[in-house]
A tleap script that builds the chain and sets N, CA, C and O, in Angstrom:
source leaprc.protein.ff14SB
mol = sequence {
  NGLU TYR ASP SER LEU SER GLU LYS GLU ASP
  ARG LEU LYS VAL ASP GLU ALA VAL SER ILE
  ILE VAL GLU LEU MET CYS ILE ARG THR PRO
  THR ILE ARG ILE GLY GLY THR GLU TYR PRO
  THR ASP LEU VAL HIE HIE ARG LEU SER GLN
  LEU THR CYS GLU HIE ILE GLU TYR VAL LEU
  ASP SER MET SER ARG ILE THR ALA LYS ILE
  GLY ASN ILE LYS ALA TYR LEU THR ALA ALA
  LEU PHE ASN ALA PRO ALA THR LEU GLU HIE
  HIE ILE GLN ALA GLU ILE ASN TYR ASP PHE
  ALA CGLN
}
set mol.1.N position { -119.865 127.349 58.218 }
set mol.1.CA position { -120.131 126.225 59.078 }
set mol.1.C position { -119.345 126.318 60.393 }
set mol.1.O position { -119.633 125.588 61.341 }
set mol.2.N position { -118.362 127.207 60.445 }
set mol.2.CA position { -117.519 127.335 61.636 }
set mol.2.C position { -118.355 127.674 62.866 }
set mol.2.O position { -118.197 127.050 63.915 }
set mol.3.N position { -119.242 128.659 62.741 }
set mol.3.CA position { -120.046 129.068 63.890 }
set mol.3.C position { -120.942 127.936 64.380 }
set mol.3.O position { -121.072 127.716 65.584 }
set mol.4.N position { -121.550 127.230 63.456 }
set mol.4.CA position { -122.413 126.103 63.812 }
set mol.4.C position { -121.616 125.012 64.520 }
set mol.4.O position { -122.056 124.469 65.533 }
set mol.5.N position { -120.452 124.699 63.983 }
set mol.5.CA position { -119.602 123.668 64.585 }
set mol.5.C position { -119.104 124.097 65.957 }
set mol.5.O position { -119.038 123.282 66.877 }
set mol.6.N position { -118.757 125.360 66.099 }
set mol.6.CA position { -118.252 125.871 67.377 }
set mol.6.C position { -119.313 125.850 68.464 }
set mol.6.O position { -118.987 125.817 69.651 }
set mol.7.N position { -120.583 125.870 68.067 }
set mol.7.CA position { -121.661 125.783 69.053 }
set mol.7.C position { -121.806 124.350 69.569 }
set mol.7.O position { -122.180 124.143 70.723 }
set mol.8.N position { -121.507 123.351 68.710 }
set mol.8.CA position { -121.648 121.944 69.085 }
set mol.8.C position { -120.412 121.401 69.785 }
set mol.8.O position { -120.516 120.590 70.704 }
set mol.9.N position { -119.248 121.851 69.347 }
set mol.9.CA position { -117.974 121.317 69.819 }
set mol.9.C position { -117.221 122.375 70.631 }
set mol.9.O position { -117.554 123.559 70.584 }
set mol.10.N position { -116.226 121.942 71.358 }
set mol.10.CA position { -115.346 122.840 72.104 }
set mol.10.C position { -114.629 123.755 71.112 }
set mol.10.O position { -113.907 123.281 70.235 }
set mol.11.N position { -114.830 125.061 71.253 }
set mol.11.CA position { -114.282 126.046 70.309 }
set mol.11.C position { -112.763 125.939 70.194 }
set mol.11.O position { -112.225 126.097 69.098 }
set mol.12.N position { -112.062 125.677 71.287 }
set mol.12.CA position { -110.608 125.560 71.237 }
set mol.12.C position { -110.178 124.357 70.392 }
set mol.12.O position { -109.189 124.435 69.663 }
set mol.13.N position { -110.910 123.257 70.488 }
set mol.13.CA position { -110.595 122.083 69.681 }
set mol.13.C position { -110.888 122.341 68.207 }
set mol.13.O position { -110.126 121.922 67.336 }
set mol.14.N position { -111.975 123.019 67.935 }
set mol.14.CA position { -112.296 123.387 66.553 }
set mol.14.C position { -111.200 124.297 66.005 }
set mol.14.O position { -110.748 124.120 64.874 }
set mol.15.N position { -110.777 125.269 66.809 }
set mol.15.CA position { -109.720 126.185 66.371 }
set mol.15.C position { -108.411 125.457 66.093 }
set mol.15.O position { -107.704 125.800 65.146 }
set mol.16.N position { -108.082 124.465 66.899 }
set mol.16.CA position { -106.863 123.686 66.663 }
set mol.16.C position { -106.957 122.946 65.331 }
set mol.16.O position { -106.001 122.932 64.555 }
set mol.17.N position { -108.102 122.337 65.070 }
set mol.17.CA position { -108.291 121.616 63.806 }
set mol.17.C position { -108.202 122.573 62.627 }
set mol.17.O position { -107.540 122.271 61.634 }
set mol.18.N position { -108.852 123.708 62.724 }
set mol.18.CA position { -108.815 124.708 61.651 }
set mol.18.C position { -107.394 125.217 61.450 }
set mol.18.O position { -106.967 125.422 60.314 }
set mol.19.N position { -106.668 125.419 62.521 }
set mol.19.CA position { -105.284 125.885 62.430 }
set mol.19.C position { -104.416 124.892 61.664 }
set mol.19.O position { -103.597 125.291 60.836 }
set mol.20.N position { -104.592 123.615 61.935 }
set mol.20.CA position { -103.828 122.587 61.223 }
set mol.20.C position { -104.207 122.576 59.740 }
set mol.20.O position { -103.335 122.465 58.878 }
set mol.21.N position { -105.487 122.689 59.446 }
set mol.21.CA position { -105.941 122.713 58.059 }
set mol.21.C position { -105.328 123.899 57.319 }
set mol.21.O position { -104.812 123.746 56.213 }
set mol.22.N position { -105.386 125.067 57.926 }
set mol.22.CA position { -104.822 126.269 57.302 }
set mol.22.C position { -103.322 126.116 57.083 }
set mol.22.O position { -102.803 126.466 56.024 }
set mol.23.N position { -102.636 125.597 58.081 }
set mol.23.CA position { -101.189 125.388 57.959 }
set mol.23.C position { -100.864 124.471 56.789 }
set mol.23.O position { -99.964 124.763 56.001 }
set mol.24.N position { -101.590 123.361 56.671 }
set mol.24.CA position { -101.351 122.425 55.575 }
set mol.24.C position { -101.693 123.034 54.215 }
set mol.24.O position { -101.002 122.782 53.228 }
set mol.25.N position { -102.749 123.827 54.165 }
set mol.25.CA position { -103.140 124.455 52.896 }
set mol.25.C position { -102.131 125.499 52.437 }
set mol.25.O position { -102.078 125.830 51.253 }
set mol.26.N position { -101.339 126.016 53.351 }
set mol.26.CA position { -100.330 127.034 53.010 }
set mol.26.C position { -99.016 126.422 52.532 }
set mol.26.O position { -98.163 127.132 51.999 }
set mol.27.N position { -98.843 125.118 52.715 }
set mol.27.CA position { -97.594 124.467 52.306 }
set mol.27.C position { -97.528 124.407 50.789 }
set mol.27.O position { -98.496 124.036 50.125 }
set mol.28.N position { -96.367 124.778 50.249 }
set mol.28.CA position { -96.177 124.791 48.796 }
set mol.28.C position { -95.050 123.871 48.335 }
set mol.28.O position { -94.643 123.928 47.174 }
set mol.29.N position { -94.544 123.030 49.225 }
set mol.29.CA position { -93.514 122.067 48.829 }
set mol.29.C position { -94.164 121.001 47.942 }
set mol.29.O position { -95.389 120.877 47.947 }
set mol.30.N position { -93.387 120.235 47.187 }
set mol.30.CA position { -93.979 119.224 46.298 }
set mol.30.C position { -94.751 118.121 47.027 }
set mol.30.O position { -95.729 117.589 46.502 }
set mol.31.N position { -94.300 117.780 48.246 }
set mol.31.CA position { -94.974 116.733 49.005 }
set mol.31.C position { -95.159 117.162 50.454 }
set mol.31.O position { -94.492 118.066 50.956 }
set mol.32.N position { -96.100 116.471 51.108 }
set mol.32.CA position { -96.360 116.683 52.532 }
set mol.32.C position { -96.381 115.312 53.195 }
set mol.32.O position { -97.042 114.393 52.709 }
set mol.33.N position { -95.660 115.174 54.301 }
set mol.33.CA position { -95.620 113.904 55.032 }
set mol.33.C position { -96.785 113.854 56.016 }
set mol.33.O position { -96.952 114.731 56.863 }
set mol.34.N position { -97.582 112.801 55.873 }
set mol.34.CA position { -98.704 112.568 56.779 }
set mol.34.C position { -98.690 111.102 57.158 }
set mol.34.O position { -98.722 110.228 56.292 }
set mol.35.N position { -98.643 110.837 58.447 }
set mol.35.CA position { -98.649 109.462 58.928 }
set mol.35.C position { -97.493 108.637 58.398 }
set mol.35.O position { -97.642 107.438 58.163 }
set mol.36.N position { -96.348 109.262 58.207 }
set mol.36.CA position { -95.163 108.547 57.746 }
set mol.36.C position { -95.093 108.347 56.236 }
set mol.36.O position { -94.148 107.734 55.740 }
set mol.37.N position { -96.074 108.854 55.505 }
set mol.37.CA position { -96.103 108.712 54.048 }
set mol.37.C position { -96.056 110.088 53.398 }
set mol.37.O position { -96.711 111.027 53.850 }
set mol.38.N position { -95.274 110.189 52.335 }
set mol.38.CA position { -95.214 111.432 51.563 }
set mol.38.C position { -96.363 111.429 50.547 }
set mol.38.O position { -96.509 110.489 49.765 }
set mol.39.N position { -97.163 112.477 50.568 }
set mol.39.CA position { -98.260 112.630 49.616 }
set mol.39.C position { -98.010 113.872 48.774 }
set mol.39.O position { -97.446 114.850 49.264 }
set mol.40.N position { -98.426 113.841 47.510 }
set mol.40.CA position { -98.318 115.054 46.703 }
set mol.40.C position { -99.138 116.172 47.356 }
set mol.40.O position { -100.257 115.947 47.816 }
set mol.41.N position { -98.579 117.348 47.388 }
set mol.41.CA position { -99.248 118.487 48.021 }
set mol.41.C position { -100.623 118.729 47.418 }
set mol.41.O position { -101.563 119.064 48.138 }
set mol.42.N position { -100.749 118.564 46.106 }
set mol.42.CA position { -102.055 118.768 45.467 }
set mol.42.C position { -103.108 117.804 46.011 }
set mol.42.O position { -104.263 118.187 46.195 }
set mol.43.N position { -102.716 116.557 46.268 }
set mol.43.CA position { -103.652 115.583 46.834 }
set mol.43.C position { -104.071 115.998 48.238 }
set mol.43.O position { -105.254 115.943 48.575 }
set mol.44.N position { -103.117 116.410 49.052 }
set mol.44.CA position { -103.424 116.845 50.419 }
set mol.44.C position { -104.369 118.041 50.376 }
set mol.44.O position { -105.360 118.074 51.106 }
set mol.45.N position { -104.073 119.014 49.536 }
set mol.45.CA position { -104.933 120.202 49.428 }
set mol.45.C position { -106.334 119.814 48.955 }
set mol.45.O position { -107.330 120.343 49.448 }
set mol.46.N position { -106.405 118.886 47.996 }
set mol.46.CA position { -107.712 118.445 47.495 }
set mol.46.C position { -108.523 117.780 48.603 }
set mol.46.O position { -109.699 118.094 48.786 }
set mol.47.N position { -107.899 116.864 49.342 }
set mol.47.CA position { -108.605 116.177 50.429 }
set mol.47.C position { -109.088 117.177 51.475 }
set mol.47.O position { -110.227 117.105 51.935 }
set mol.48.N position { -108.216 118.108 51.844 }
set mol.48.CA position { -108.595 119.080 52.876 }
set mol.48.C position { -109.703 120.005 52.389 }
set mol.48.O position { -110.533 120.450 53.182 }
set mol.49.N position { -109.721 120.299 51.088 }
set mol.49.CA position { -110.779 121.165 50.554 }
set mol.49.C position { -112.130 120.462 50.568 }
set mol.49.O position { -113.162 121.122 50.444 }
set mol.50.N position { -112.151 119.145 50.715 }
set mol.50.CA position { -113.390 118.374 50.798 }
set mol.50.C position { -113.981 118.366 52.207 }
set mol.50.O position { -115.129 117.960 52.390 }
set mol.51.N position { -113.220 118.804 53.193 }
set mol.51.CA position { -113.694 118.755 54.576 }
set mol.51.C position { -114.910 119.637 54.778 }
set mol.51.O position { -114.970 120.768 54.296 }
set mol.52.N position { -115.880 119.093 55.501 }
set mol.52.CA position { -117.061 119.846 55.909 }
set mol.52.C position { -117.119 119.824 57.431 }
set mol.52.O position { -116.274 119.211 58.085 }
set mol.53.N position { -118.108 120.488 57.981 }
set mol.53.CA position { -118.235 120.476 59.435 }
set mol.53.C position { -118.493 119.055 59.938 }
set mol.53.O position { -118.092 118.714 61.051 }
set mol.54.N position { -119.164 118.214 59.122 }
set mol.54.CA position { -119.407 116.832 59.528 }
set mol.54.C position { -118.096 116.059 59.662 }
set mol.54.O position { -117.940 115.256 60.582 }
set mol.55.N position { -117.157 116.297 58.750 }
set mol.55.CA position { -115.856 115.626 58.840 }
set mol.55.C position { -115.105 116.049 60.104 }
set mol.55.O position { -114.540 115.217 60.814 }
set mol.56.N position { -115.109 117.338 60.365 }
set mol.56.CA position { -114.387 117.840 61.540 }
set mol.56.C position { -115.052 117.346 62.816 }
set mol.56.O position { -114.369 116.985 63.775 }
set mol.57.N position { -116.365 117.328 62.831 }
set mol.57.CA position { -117.090 116.798 63.989 }
set mol.57.C position { -116.751 115.315 64.198 }
set mol.57.O position { -116.558 114.875 65.331 }
set mol.58.N position { -116.681 114.558 63.116 }
set mol.58.CA position { -116.308 113.143 63.161 }
set mol.58.C position { -114.907 112.975 63.743 }
set mol.58.O position { -114.689 112.111 64.593 }
set mol.59.N position { -113.963 113.791 63.295 }
set mol.59.CA position { -112.584 113.703 63.795 }
set mol.59.C position { -112.545 114.056 65.282 }
set mol.59.O position { -111.922 113.343 66.068 }
set mol.60.N position { -113.198 115.136 65.672 }
set mol.60.CA position { -113.183 115.545 67.080 }
set mol.60.C position { -113.860 114.504 67.965 }
set mol.60.O position { -113.406 114.232 69.076 }
set mol.61.N position { -114.949 113.928 67.466 }
set mol.61.CA position { -115.629 112.884 68.230 }
set mol.61.C position { -114.722 111.661 68.375 }
set mol.61.O position { -114.628 111.080 69.456 }
set mol.62.N position { -114.064 111.276 67.298 }
set mol.62.CA position { -113.142 110.143 67.349 }
set mol.62.C position { -111.992 110.409 68.314 }
set mol.62.O position { -111.582 109.522 69.062 }
set mol.63.N position { -111.479 111.630 68.294 }
set mol.63.CA position { -110.380 111.994 69.191 }
set mol.63.C position { -110.825 111.911 70.654 }
set mol.63.O position { -110.041 111.530 71.523 }
set mol.64.N position { -112.071 112.266 70.920 }
set mol.64.CA position { -112.549 112.246 72.309 }
set mol.64.C position { -112.707 110.828 72.848 }
set mol.64.O position { -112.780 110.637 74.061 }
set mol.65.N position { -112.759 109.823 71.959 }
set mol.65.CA position { -112.930 108.433 72.370 }
set mol.65.C position { -111.603 107.705 72.582 }
set mol.65.O position { -111.589 106.588 73.100 }
set mol.66.N position { -110.511 108.311 72.194 }
set mol.66.CA position { -109.209 107.648 72.289 }
set mol.66.C position { -108.776 107.571 73.750 }
set mol.66.O position { -108.804 108.566 74.475 }
set mol.67.N position { -108.378 106.384 74.161 }
set mol.67.CA position { -107.906 106.212 75.536 }
set mol.67.C position { -106.405 105.937 75.591 }
set mol.67.O position { -105.795 106.013 76.658 }
set mol.68.N position { -105.817 105.620 74.453 }
set mol.68.CA position { -104.369 105.350 74.410 }
set mol.68.C position { -103.592 106.666 74.408 }
set mol.68.O position { -104.096 107.702 73.976 }
set mol.69.N position { -102.373 106.601 74.893 }
set mol.69.CA position { -101.506 107.777 74.879 }
set mol.69.C position { -101.055 108.034 73.438 }
set mol.69.O position { -100.631 107.118 72.733 }
set mol.70.N position { -101.154 109.282 73.021 }
set mol.70.CA position { -100.728 109.688 71.680 }
set mol.70.C position { -99.460 110.503 71.836 }
set mol.70.O position { -99.450 111.529 72.516 }
set mol.71.N position { -98.392 110.046 71.206 }
set mol.71.CA position { -97.096 110.711 71.343 }
set mol.71.C position { -97.033 112.060 70.651 }
set mol.71.O position { -96.508 113.018 71.218 }
set mol.72.N position { -97.555 112.154 69.443 }
set mol.72.CA position { -97.509 113.395 68.680 }
set mol.72.C position { -98.934 113.726 68.258 }
set mol.72.O position { -99.392 113.289 67.202 }
set mol.73.N position { -99.629 114.489 69.078 }
set mol.73.CA position { -101.043 114.768 68.856 }
set mol.73.C position { -101.272 115.535 67.558 }
set mol.73.O position { -102.277 115.317 66.882 }
set mol.74.N position { -100.347 116.436 67.202 }
set mol.74.CA position { -100.511 117.202 65.961 }
set mol.74.C position { -100.442 116.273 64.752 }
set mol.74.O position { -101.253 116.401 63.834 }
set mol.75.N position { -99.492 115.345 64.735 }
set mol.75.CA position { -99.375 114.394 63.632 }
set mol.75.C position { -100.610 113.499 63.565 }
set mol.75.O position { -101.093 113.190 62.476 }
set mol.76.N position { -101.113 113.090 64.700 }
set mol.76.CA position { -102.288 112.228 64.760 }
set mol.76.C position { -103.514 112.966 64.224 }
set mol.76.O position { -104.273 112.427 63.419 }
set mol.77.N position { -103.696 114.195 64.676 }
set mol.77.CA position { -104.828 115.008 64.233 }
set mol.77.C position { -104.710 115.336 62.749 }
set mol.77.O position { -105.713 115.353 62.036 }
set mol.78.N position { -103.488 115.598 62.278 }
set mol.78.CA position { -103.262 115.865 60.859 }
set mol.78.C position { -103.692 114.664 60.022 }
set mol.78.O position { -104.391 114.820 59.021 }
set mol.79.N position { -103.278 113.475 60.428 }
set mol.79.CA position { -103.650 112.264 59.700 }
set mol.79.C position { -105.159 112.030 59.745 }
set mol.79.O position { -105.751 111.620 58.746 }
set mol.80.N position { -105.775 112.283 60.877 }
set mol.80.CA position { -107.218 112.096 61.007 }
set mol.80.C position { -107.978 113.047 60.088 }
set mol.80.O position { -108.940 112.645 59.434 }
set mol.81.N position { -107.552 114.295 60.037 }
set mol.81.CA position { -108.201 115.269 59.157 }
set mol.81.C position { -108.002 114.907 57.691 }
set mol.81.O position { -108.936 115.000 56.894 }
set mol.82.N position { -106.787 114.493 57.333 }
set mol.82.CA position { -106.488 114.103 55.960 }
set mol.82.C position { -107.342 112.908 55.533 }
set mol.82.O position { -107.824 112.860 54.401 }
set mol.83.N position { -107.527 111.950 56.433 }
set mol.83.CA position { -108.263 110.733 56.102 }
set mol.83.C position { -109.780 110.856 56.231 }
set mol.83.O position { -110.508 110.011 55.709 }
set mol.84.N position { -110.262 111.866 56.901 }
set mol.84.CA position { -111.697 111.998 57.163 }
set mol.84.C position { -112.560 111.935 55.903 }
set mol.84.O position { -113.570 111.232 55.914 }
set mol.85.N position { -112.216 112.634 54.819 }
set mol.85.CA position { -113.081 112.537 53.630 }
set mol.85.C position { -113.140 111.131 53.035 }
set mol.85.O position { -114.106 110.788 52.354 }
set mol.86.N position { -112.128 110.329 53.284 }
set mol.86.CA position { -112.084 108.971 52.737 }
set mol.86.C position { -112.680 107.934 53.679 }
set mol.86.O position { -112.855 106.782 53.283 }
set mol.87.N position { -112.996 108.312 54.919 }
set mol.87.CA position { -113.448 107.312 55.895 }
set mol.87.C position { -114.797 107.619 56.550 }
set mol.87.O position { -115.359 106.744 57.209 }
set mol.88.N position { -115.325 108.811 56.394 }
set mol.88.CA position { -116.554 109.193 57.100 }
set mol.88.C position { -117.725 108.270 56.760 }
set mol.88.O position { -118.433 107.818 57.660 }
set mol.89.N position { -117.934 107.989 55.489 }
set mol.89.CA position { -119.078 107.155 55.105 }
set mol.89.C position { -118.971 105.743 55.683 }
set mol.89.O position { -119.978 105.162 56.089 }
set mol.90.N position { -117.757 105.190 55.722 }
set mol.90.CA position { -117.574 103.871 56.322 }
set mol.90.C position { -117.845 103.914 57.826 }
set mol.90.O position { -118.406 102.974 58.388 }
set mol.91.N position { -117.450 104.993 58.461 }
set mol.91.CA position { -117.710 105.169 59.893 }
set mol.91.C position { -119.218 105.205 60.157 }
set mol.91.O position { -119.712 104.545 61.072 }
set mol.92.N position { -119.932 105.971 59.357 }
set mol.92.CA position { -121.387 106.080 59.525 }
set mol.92.C position { -122.035 104.715 59.336 }
set mol.92.O position { -122.908 104.329 60.114 }
set mol.93.N position { -121.616 103.985 58.311 }
set mol.93.CA position { -122.185 102.653 58.066 }
set mol.93.C position { -121.884 101.705 59.224 }
set mol.93.O position { -122.748 100.930 59.632 }
set mol.94.N position { -120.673 101.764 59.751 }
set mol.94.CA position { -120.322 100.902 60.893 }
set mol.94.C position { -121.165 101.241 62.112 }
set mol.94.O position { -121.555 100.340 62.854 }
set mol.95.N position { -121.454 102.511 62.337 }
set mol.95.CA position { -122.293 102.924 63.463 }
set mol.95.C position { -123.719 102.402 63.267 }
set mol.95.O position { -124.341 101.912 64.211 }
set mol.96.N position { -124.228 102.509 62.050 }
set mol.96.CA position { -125.576 102.008 61.759 }
set mol.96.C position { -125.637 100.494 61.968 }
set mol.96.O position { -126.571 99.977 62.580 }
set mol.97.N position { -124.639 99.803 61.456 }
set mol.97.CA position { -124.606 98.340 61.626 }
set mol.97.C position { -124.575 97.968 63.097 }
set mol.97.O position { -125.259 97.034 63.516 }
set mol.98.N position { -123.793 98.684 63.879 }
set mol.98.CA position { -123.698 98.413 65.319 }
set mol.98.C position { -125.051 98.641 65.996 }
set mol.98.O position { -125.504 97.821 66.795 }
set mol.99.N position { -125.690 99.772 65.664 }
set mol.99.CA position { -126.981 100.086 66.276 }
set mol.99.C position { -128.028 99.026 65.955 }
set mol.99.O position { -128.795 98.625 66.832 }
set mol.100.N position { -128.066 98.569 64.703 }
set mol.100.CA position { -129.031 97.556 64.326 }
set mol.100.C position { -128.749 96.215 64.996 }
set mol.100.O position { -129.672 95.460 65.301 }
set mol.101.N position { -127.492 95.927 65.220 }
set mol.101.CA position { -127.119 94.668 65.869 }
set mol.101.C position { -127.559 94.649 67.334 }
set mol.101.O position { -127.810 93.585 67.901 }
set mol.102.N position { -127.648 95.821 67.933 }
set mol.102.CA position { -128.054 95.925 69.330 }
set mol.102.C position { -129.546 95.735 69.417 }
set mol.102.O position { -130.112 95.783 70.510 }
savepdb mol mol.pdb
quit
């Protein structure tokens, strides 16, 4: 899915997201801190293994809409990637609801 995603999105941004995913998947400590919370490494690895190109596209699209200053972009992107499998369906439903309301 990398090639397909790289055709739709900025390749450098896709590479940054993939780099963070790979880095997190290589961690072997008992826990990983994401968004100020310690999570079991197995949970983080499981969530990241659920990521598809749709999740990464969702994260990159969300990042492109942010207008506030982000102090630690890597931490922000890490949290967004970690949370994407748990939030994508709600995001899609909210978009549908918004479109129908218009």
